C-alpha positions, 0 to 999 in steps of 0.5 A: 560458506555455502553458495546462495542461489540467485533470486529470479528477476520476478522476485526483484520486480515484486519487491521493487513494486512494493517499494514504489507502492509504499512511496505512493501510499505515504504521499497520503500523509501530506493530504492528511495534514492538509485535511487536519488544517481545514483544507478538505480534499476529495474522499473518492481517491482515498476510499478507492485506495483503501478498498483496492488495497484491502482486496490486494491484501486479502488476495496476497494473504490467502494465496497458497504460500502468501505473497508477502510483497503484495501484502506488505505493499498494500497494508499502508494503502489500507491504513493511510487511505482510511485515515485520509478518507476519515480526515476528509469528512 
């Protein structure tokens, strides 16, 4: 069986940050449920999250080799930030 080269620490850090971002973005689900039950929240945070994550997805996508941790970590922020913003209207 061939030996597998160890991953550089920066790659592990990138994937750990991806997991952290996913946990943060999925916390928007609670606010979405509250919004749908009539407890309206602020629209500023979800709008800013959606815009910022869209910029990071764009950045990760256009990089030479595509930076998958950045792209994958920010797609849920675009989707859930947008849904949270829409339900807060």
